[in-house]
C-alpha positions as CSV (number, residue, x, y, z in Angstrom):
1,X,0.0,0.0,0.0
2,X,1.2,3.5,-0.8
3,X,0.7,6.8,0.9
4,X,2.3,10.0,-0.4
5,X,2.5,13.4,1.5
6,X,3.2,16.5,-0.5
7,X,3.8,20.2,0.4
8,X,4.5,23.3,-1.7
9,X,5.7,25.2,1.4
10,X,8.9,27.1,0.7
11,X,11.3,25.5,1.1
12,X,9.3,22.4,0.5
13,X,12.2,20.2,1.7
14,X,11.3,21.3,5.3
15,X,9.0,18.2,5.1
16,X,12.1,16.1,5.7
17,X,12.6,17.9,9.1
18,X,9.0,17.3,10.1
19,X,9.1,13.6,9.2
20,X,12.6,13.2,10.5
21,X,13.5,11.5,7.2
22,X,16.2,12.8,5.0
23,X,14.9,13.4,1.4
24,X,18.3,12.3,0.0
25,X,18.0,8.8,1.5
26,X,15.7,5.8,1.2
27,X,15.0,4.2,4.6
28,X,13.4,0.9,5.6
29,X,11.7,-0.1,8.9
30,X,10.8,-3.5,10.2
31,X,7.2,-3.8,11.4
32,X,5.4,-6.8,12.9
33,X,3.5,-7.3,9.7
34,X,6.2,-6.6,7.1
35,X,8.3,-3.6,6.2
36,X,7.8,0.1,5.6
37,X,9.9,2.0,3.2
38,X,10.2,5.8,3.1
39,X,11.5,7.6,0.0
40,X,11.1,11.0,-1.8
41,X,9.9,10.8,-5.4
42,X,10.5,14.6,-5.6
43,X,12.4,17.0,-3.3
44,X,12.9,20.6,-4.5
45,X,12.5,24.0,-2.9
46,X,9.1,24.4,-4.6
47,X,7.6,20.9,-4.1
48,X,8.5,17.9,-1.9
49,X,6.8,14.5,-1.7
50,X,7.4,11.8,0.8
51,X,6.2,8.3,0.1
52,X,5.4,5.6,2.7
53,X,5.3,2.2,1.0
54,X,4.2,-0.8,3.1
55,X,5.2,-4.4,2.2
56,X,2.7,-6.5,4.1
57,X,3.4,-10.3,4.4
58,X,0.0,-12.0,4.1
59,X,1.5,-15.5,4.8
60,X,2.7,-14.5,8.2
61,X,-0.7,-12.8,8.9
62,X,-2.6,-16.0,8.0
63,X,-0.4,-18.1,10.2
64,X,-0.7,-15.7,13.1
65,X,2.9,-14.5,13.1
66,X,2.2,-11.0,11.9
67,X,1.4,-9.1,15.0
68,X,-2.3,-9.4,14.6
69,X,-5.0,-11.5,16.1
70,X,-4.7,-15.3,15.3
71,X,-6.5,-15.8,12.0
72,X,-6.4,-12.1,11.2
73,X,-6.6,-13.2,7.6
74,X,-8.3,-16.3,6.5
75,X,-6.7,-16.7,3.0
76,X,-3.2,-16.2,1.6
77,X,-4.7,-14.3,-1.3
78,X,-6.2,-11.1,0.0
79,X,-6.2,-7.3,-0.5
80,X,-4.2,-6.4,2.6
81,X,-0.8,-5.8,1.0
82,X,-2.3,-3.4,-1.5
83,X,-5.0,-1.3,0.2
84,X,-4.9,1.3,3.0
85,X,-6.1,-0.1,6.3
86,X,-5.3,-0.2,10.0
87,X,-1.8,-1.5,8.9
88,X,-1.2,2.0,7.5
89,X,-2.2,3.6,10.8
90,X,0.3,1.5,12.7
91,X,3.0,2.4,10.2
92,X,2.2,6.1,10.5
93,X,2.5,5.8,14.3
94,X,5.8,3.9,14.2
95,X,7.5,5.5,11.2
96,X,6.2,9.0,11.6
97,X,5.7,9.0,15.3
98,X,7.3,12.3,16.1
99,X,5.4,14.1,13.4
100,X,2.2,12.5,14.6
101,X,3.0,13.7,18.1
102,X,3.6,17.3,16.8
103,X,7.3,17.3,17.5
104,X,10.2,18.5,15.4
105,X,13.5,18.4,17.2
106,X,15.6,20.4,14.7
107,X,12.9,22.9,13.6
108,X,10.3,23.0,16.4
109,X,8.6,26.0,14.9
110,X,7.6,23.9,11.9
111,X,5.5,21.5,14.0
112,X,3.0,24.4,14.8
113,X,3.1,26.0,11.3
114,X,0.1,25.5,9.0
115,X,1.5,24.2,5.7
116,X,-0.2,23.5,2.3
117,X,-0.3,19.8,2.4
118,X,-1.8,17.0,0.3
119,X,-2.0,13.3,0.9
120,X,-2.7,10.6,-1.8
121,X,-3.7,7.1,-1.0
122,X,-3.4,4.9,-4.1
123,X,-6.1,2.3,-3.0
124,X,-8.5,3.0,-0.2
125,X,-11.5,0.8,0.7
126,X,-14.5,2.9,1.3
127,X,-17.3,1.0,3.1
128,X,-20.2,3.3,2.3
129,X,-18.7,4.6,-0.9
130,X,-17.5,8.0,-1.9
131,X,-20.2,9.7,0.1
132,X,-18.8,8.3,3.4
133,X,-15.3,9.4,2.3
134,X,-16.6,13.0,1.8
135,X,-18.6,13.0,5.0
136,X,-15.5,12.0,7.0
137,X,-12.9,14.4,5.4
138,X,-14.8,17.4,4.1
139,X,-16.1,18.6,7.5
140,X,-12.4,18.7,8.5
141,X,-11.7,21.2,5.7
142,X,-10.2,18.9,3.1
143,X,-10.6,19.2,-0.6
144,X,-11.4,15.7,-1.6
145,X,-10.8,14.1,-5.0
146,X,-11.7,10.4,-5.5
147,X,-11.4,8.1,-8.5
148,X,-13.0,4.7,-8.5
149,X,-10.5,2.0,-9.5
150,X,-11.4,-0.7,-12.0
151,X,-11.3,-4.4,-11.0
152,X,-8.9,-5.0,-13.8
153,X,-7.8,-2.4,-16.4
154,X,-7.3,-5.2,-18.9
155,X,-10.9,-6.2,-18.5
156,X,-13.1,-3.1,-18.3
157,X,-16.3,-5.2,-18.6
158,X,-15.6,-6.5,-15.1
159,X,-16.6,-3.1,-13.8
160,X,-15.4,-1.0,-10.9
161,X,-13.9,-2.2,-7.7
162,X,-14.7,-1.2,-4.1
163,X,-11.5,0.9,-3.9
164,X,-10.8,4.5,-4.5
165,X,-7.7,6.5,-5.4
166,X,-8.0,9.4,-3.0
167,X,-6.3,12.8,-2.8
168,X,-6.8,15.1,0.2
169,X,-5.6,18.7,0.3
170,X,-5.7,21.3,3.1
171,X,-3.6,23.9,4.8
172,X,-2.9,22.6,8.3
173,X,-0.3,21.3,10.7
174,X,1.2,18.0,9.6
175,X,0.2,16.4,12.9
176,X,-3.4,17.2,12.1
177,X,-3.3,15.5,8.7
178,X,-1.5,12.4,10.1
179,X,-4.0,12.1,13.0
180,X,-7.0,12.3,10.6
181,X,-5.4,9.6,8.4
182,X,-4.6,7.5,11.5
183,X,-8.2,7.4,12.7
184,X,-10.2,7.7,9.5
185,X,-8.4,5.2,7.2
186,X,-9.4,2.2,9.3
187,X,-12.8,3.7,9.8
188,X,-13.3,3.7,6.0
189,X,-12.0,0.2,5.7
190,X,-14.3,-0.8,8.7
191,X,-11.8,-3.4,9.8
192,X,-9.0,-3.8,12.3
193,X,-6.2,-6.3,12.1
194,X,-5.6,-6.3,15.9
195,X,-7.5,-6.8,19.1
196,X,-9.6,-3.8,20.2
197,X,-10.0,-3.2,23.9
198,X,-10.2,-0.4,26.5
199,X,-6.8,0.9,25.4
200,X,-8.2,1.6,21.9
201,X,-10.8,4.0,23.4
202,X,-7.9,6.0,24.9
203,X,-6.1,5.9,21.6
204,X,-9.1,7.1,19.7
205,X,-9.7,10.0,22.2
206,X,-6.0,11.0,22.0
207,X,-5.8,11.0,18.2
208,X,-9.2,12.6,18.0
209,X,-8.4,15.4,20.4
210,X,-9.5,18.8,19.1
211,X,-11.7,17.5,16.3
212,X,-13.6,14.3,16.9
213,X,-16.0,15.6,19.5
214,X,-17.5,18.1,17.1
215,X,-17.3,16.0,14.0
216,X,-20.8,15.4,12.4
217,X,-20.0,11.7,12.0
218,X,-18.4,11.2,15.4
219,X,-20.8,8.3,16.3
220,X,-20.0,6.4,13.0
221,X,-16.3,7.1,13.5
222,X,-16.3,5.8,17.0
223,X,-18.3,2.7,16.3
224,X,-16.2,1.6,13.3
225,X,-12.9,2.5,14.9
226,X,-13.8,0.4,17.9
227,X,-14.7,-2.6,15.7
228,X,-18.5,-2.2,16.4
229,X,-18.0,-3.0,20.1
230,X,-21.1,-1.4,21.7
231,X,-19.6,-1.2,25.3
232,X,-16.4,0.5,24.0
233,X,-18.5,2.7,21.7
234,X,-20.7,3.9,24.6
235,X,-17.6,4.5,26.8
236,X,-16.0,6.6,24.1
237,X,-19.1,8.5,23.3
238,X,-19.7,9.3,27.0
239,X,-16.2,10.8,27.1
240,X,-16.7,12.8,23.9
241,X,-19.9,14.4,25.1
242,X,-18.9,14.9,28.7
243,X,-18.2,18.6,28.3
244,X,-21.4,19.1,26.4
245,X,-23.4,17.6,29.2
246,X,-22.0,20.0,31.8
247,X,-24.1,22.8,32.9
248,X,-23.4,26.0,30.9
249,X,-23.8,28.0,34.1
250,X,-21.0,26.0,35.8
251,X,-18.7,26.3,32.9
252,X,-19.3,30.1,32.8
253,X,-18.6,30.4,36.5
254,X,-15.3,28.5,36.1
255,X,-14.1,30.7,33.3
256,X,-15.7,34.0,34.3
257,X,-13.5,37.1,34.5
258,X,-14.2,40.3,36.4
259,X,-15.2,41.9,33.2
260,X,-18.2,39.6,32.8
261,X,-19.7,41.0,35.9
262,X,-18.8,44.5,34.9
263,X,-20.6,44.0,31.6
264,X,-23.7,42.8,33.5
265,X,-23.7,46.0,35.5
266,X,-23.7,48.2,32.4
267,X,-26.3,46.0,30.7
268,X,-23.9,45.6,27.7
269,X,-25.4,42.2,26.8
270,X,-28.8,43.7,26.4
271,X,-27.5,46.8,24.5
272,X,-25.7,44.4,22.1
273,X,-28.9,42.6,21.3
274,X,-30.8,45.8,20.8
275,X,-28.1,47.1,18.4
276,X,-28.1,43.9,16.4
277,X,-31.9,43.9,16.1
278,X,-31.8,47.5,15.0
279,X,-29.2,46.7,12.3
280,X,-31.3,43.8,11.0
281,X,-34.4,45.9,10.9
282,X,-32.5,48.6,9.0
283,X,-31.3,46.0,6.5
284,X,-34.9,44.9,6.0
285,X,-34.0,41.3,6.8
286,X,-37.0,38.9,7.0
287,X,-35.1,35.7,7.8
288,X,-32.3,35.5,10.3
289,X,-29.9,32.8,11.5
290,X,-28.0,33.3,14.7
291,X,-24.8,31.3,14.7
292,X,-23.5,30.5,18.2
293,X,-27.0,31.3,19.5
294,X,-26.2,29.9,22.9
295,X,-29.2,30.0,25.3
296,X,-31.3,31.9,22.8
297,X,-31.4,35.4,24.3
298,X,-31.1,37.1,20.8
299,X,-33.5,34.5,19.3
300,X,-36.1,35.5,21.9
301,X,-35.8,39.1,20.9
302,X,-36.0,38.2,17.2
303,X,-39.1,36.0,17.7
304,X,-40.9,38.8,19.5
305,X,-40.4,41.1,16.5
306,X,-43.0,40.1,13.9
307,X,-41.0,41.6,11.1
308,X,-38.7,38.6,11.2
309,X,-40.7,35.9,9.5
310,X,-38.2,33.1,9.9
311,X,-35.7,32.7,12.8
312,X,-33.1,30.0,13.3
313,X,-30.5,29.4,15.9
314,X,-27.4,27.1,15.6
315,X,-25.1,26.1,18.4
316,X,-22.6,23.4,19.1
317,X,-23.9,22.7,22.6
318,X,-27.0,20.5,22.8
319,X,-27.4,21.7,26.4
320,X,-27.5,25.3,25.3
321,X,-30.0,24.5,22.6
322,X,-32.3,22.8,25.2
323,X,-32.2,26.0,27.3
324,X,-32.9,28.1,24.2
325,X,-35.9,25.8,23.4
326,X,-37.3,26.3,26.9
327,X,-36.6,30.1,26.8
328,X,-38.6,30.3,23.5
329,X,-41.3,27.9,24.9
330,X,-41.4,26.1,21.6
331,X,-43.5,23.2,22.9
332,X,-46.2,25.7,24.0
333,X,-46.4,27.7,20.8
334,X,-49.2,27.4,18.2
335,X,-48.1,25.5,15.1
336,X,-48.0,28.6,13.0
337,X,-45.6,30.3,15.4
338,X,-43.6,27.1,15.9
339,X,-42.9,26.9,12.2
340,X,-41.2,30.3,12.3
341,X,-38.4,28.9,14.5
342,X,-35.7,26.3,14.0
343,X,-33.0,25.2,16.3
344,X,-30.2,22.9,15.2
345,X,-26.7,21.8,16.3
346,X,-23.9,23.0,14.1
347,X,-20.5,24.6,14.2
348,X,-19.5,27.8,12.4
349,X,-16.3,26.4,11.0
350,X,-18.2,23.6,9.2
351,X,-19.8,24.2,5.9
352,X,-23.4,23.3,6.4
353,X,-26.3,23.5,3.8
354,X,-28.6,24.6,6.6
355,X,-26.7,27.9,6.9
356,X,-27.9,29.0,3.4
357,X,-31.1,30.7,2.5
358,X,-31.3,33.5,5.1
359,X,-31.4,37.2,4.5
360,X,-29.1,37.7,7.5
361,X,-26.7,35.8,9.7
362,X,-25.4,37.0,13.1
363,X,-22.3,36.0,15.0
364,X,-22.6,37.8,18.4
365,X,-19.5,37.6,20.5
366,X,-18.5,34.4,18.8
367,X,-15.3,34.9,16.7
368,X,-13.1,35.7,19.7
369,X,-13.7,32.1,20.8
370,X,-12.2,30.7,17.6
371,X,-8.5,29.9,17.3
372,X,-7.0,32.5,14.9
373,X,-5.8,29.8,12.4
374,X,-9.4,28.7,12.1
375,X,-10.8,32.1,11.3
376,X,-10.2,31.5,7.6
377,X,-12.5,28.5,7.8
378,X,-15.2,30.5,9.6
379,X,-15.1,33.3,7.0
380,X,-15.3,30.8,4.1
381,X,-18.3,29.1,5.7
382,X,-20.1,32.4,6.2
383,X,-19.1,34.6,3.2
384,X,-18.2,32.0,0.6
385,X,-20.7,29.2,1.2
386,X,-23.7,30.6,3.2
387,X,-23.5,34.1,1.5
388,X,-26.3,35.9,3.3
389,X,-27.3,39.3,2.1
390,X,-26.3,40.7,5.5
391,X,-24.0,39.5,8.2
392,X,-23.7,41.1,11.6
393,X,-20.6,40.4,13.7
394,X,-19.8,41.7,17.2
395,X,-16.6,41.3,19.2
396,X,-15.0,42.9,22.2
397,X,-12.9,46.1,21.8
398,X,-9.6,45.2,23.5
399,X,-8.7,48.9,23.9
400,X,-11.6,49.3,26.3
401,X,-10.5,46.6,28.7
402,X,-8.5,49.1,30.9
403,X,-11.9,50.5,31.9
404,X,-13.0,47.3,33.5
405,X,-12.2,47.4,37.2
406,X,-10.4,44.3,38.4
407,X,-9.3,43.0,35.0
408,X,-5.5,42.7,34.9
409,X,-3.7,44.6,32.2
410,X,-3.3,42.5,29.1
411,X,-5.8,39.9,30.3
412,X,-8.7,38.8,28.1
413,X,-12.2,39.4,29.2
414,X,-13.2,35.8,29.3
415,X,-11.3,32.6,30.0
416,X,-12.4,31.0,26.7
417,X,-11.4,34.0,24.5
418,X,-8.6,33.1,22.0
419,X,-7.9,36.8,21.2
420,X,-9.4,40.2,21.5
421,X,-8.8,42.8,18.9
422,X,-8.3,46.6,18.9
423,X,-10.5,48.6,16.6
424,X,-7.8,48.8,14.0
425,X,-7.2,45.1,14.1
426,X,-10.9,44.3,13.7
427,X,-11.3,46.9,10.9
428,X,-8.4,45.4,9.0
429,X,-9.8,41.9,9.4
430,X,-13.3,43.0,8.2
431,X,-11.8,44.9,5.2
432,X,-9.9,41.9,4.1
433,X,-12.9,39.6,4.4
434,X,-15.3,42.0,2.7
435,X,-12.9,42.6,-0.2
436,X,-12.3,38.9,-0.7
437,X,-15.9,38.0,-0.8
438,X,-17.7,40.9,-2.5
439,X,-19.2,42.6,0.6
440,X,-19.2,46.2,1.9
441,X,-18.7,46.7,5.6
442,X,-19.9,49.3,8.1
443,X,-18.6,49.6,11.7
444,X,-20.7,50.8,14.6
445,X,-19.8,51.0,18.3
446,X,-22.0,49.4,21.1
447,X,-22.0,50.6,24.7
448,X,-20.7,53.7,26.5
449,X,-18.2,55.6,24.4
450,X,-14.8,56.7,25.7
451,X,-13.2,59.5,23.7
452,X,-9.9,57.7,23.3
453,X,-10.7,54.1,23.8
454,X,-14.0,53.8,21.9
455,X,-16.9,51.6,23.0
456,X,-16.6,48.2,24.8
457,X,-18.1,46.3,21.9
458,X,-17.5,46.8,18.2
459,X,-20.0,45.7,15.5
460,X,-19.4,45.1,11.8
461,X,-22.3,45.0,9.4
462,X,-21.4,43.2,6.1
463,X,-23.7,43.8,3.1
464,X,-23.3,41.8,-0.1
465,X,-22.5,44.0,-3.0
466,X,-25.2,44.5,-5.7
467,X,-25.0,41.8,-8.4
468,X,-23.0,39.3,-6.2
469,X,-24.4,35.8,-6.2
470,X,-26.3,34.4,-3.2
471,X,-29.6,32.8,-2.4
472,X,-32.2,34.1,0.0
473,X,-34.8,31.4,-0.4
474,X,-35.8,28.9,2.3
475,X,-33.0,27.2,4.0
476,X,-32.3,23.5,3.9
477,X,-33.3,21.9,7.1
478,X,-31.7,18.6,6.4
479,X,-28.3,17.3,7.5
480,X,-26.1,17.1,10.6
481,X,-24.1,19.8,12.3
482,X,-21.0,19.7,14.3
483,X,-20.5,19.9,18.1
484,X,-18.1,22.0,20.1
485,X,-17.7,23.5,23.5
486,X,-16.6,27.0,22.8
487,X,-18.9,29.6,24.4
488,X,-20.7,32.3,22.5
489,X,-22.3,35.5,23.7
490,X,-25.3,33.7,25.2
491,X,-23.5,30.9,26.9
492,X,-23.2,28.5,23.9
493,X,-20.7,29.0,21.1
494,X,-19.2,28.3,17.8
495,X,-16.8,25.5,16.9
496,X,-13.2,26.0,16.0
497,X,-12.5,23.2,13.7
498,X,-12.0,22.9,10.0
499,X,-14.5,24.3,7.5
500,X,-16.3,22.2,4.9
501,X,-19.7,20.8,4.2
502,X,-21.7,18.8,6.8
503,X,-23.9,16.2,5.2
């Protein structure tokens, strides 16, 4: 089986430092099931490709001498030497272990650097077809190309095989790509060549840290990875959703900063909602989606305004959505009123068909909860794929923080904030996004103004330029969203994983 990893990072030969494999040499490694060979078909400053070739010994595997369970393979003639499977995952862990662990001894800064990367698997079994392949990798932000392989090129009448030649491309850290391959290749194969027990739950959670909990297909991934063991699946799922089950109030208390209480004293939260509703009314929006809706405080305000004919809220926390549902009293509303409102689980960094079809989308105190490297995914989801006519974004003004009594200099307002921008930084971000996606942007302050510091909250109103494409029809209510634990303005939040389409 063959896996190739390619980068166009300059200099591209830095890939050798990350993999701890010299591009000038061919190296071989003994594994329990055969041998692994690493070589570089190309290695220039502009483009570098590392190949991992596995030579699996099926005879040893049939006879139980290959490091797998006794009787791992029942026949000497099989597909294991040729197709990607759990053998490839083991090889990645043993041959590229430091890269998988995010370590780079000679160039440590490279391990944390997002690089343009692509991976090609020459033959990948896909139980569930190309649709399953895309449902697994596209929500993580990969561009996926798949080609069905014939059973035999010499006999086209025999038809197509169950295997795909797959290429995946994304700008990310190498350890992320390797972790995704490590987990998802055997998931697609839906087989494991070794015993799966409690230790494999820990392995899944370790390799899935930072992305699996919010993946739309997390249940299918866990079930297949754990070889359809229901007890292990339930144990893994309980761990994955543990944070989601926690009380939002407890989480907020744990992370709260003095500024949170200061905002409450000045009713800034309420003032934000009023300013957002005013902006939406001014834009003549009739349908609104609140991303990172949390416990539904803005949704309640929108529902009370009859001008908004269709209102939806999306959040990664099911607990927050339950609170929003109770706040809106959805179960008590007449059918006509109930049809105006939709709540669903999703993450702002996943492309999701349900985000499309709204006049306006709001992200209220959400973006500062997203890791800066993931902001590109968020902006593509919002402005490239959903493309509302109007988008309203609010975020703290970092310059104003000195006005909050008890907040240490340089500290962020909230324990879960990844950053807080000055007015100049936010304006620069908005200008770049608007220019790239065909929007105009207007900035408005929210809260008491300081002559030199500005207001505590800054709001950007994006309006799609006339003639730009975009749909404002009814939104798609089908599909699955992601899940994440980052808090939004109303106690819920937006995810910080890779952008692409949720099925």
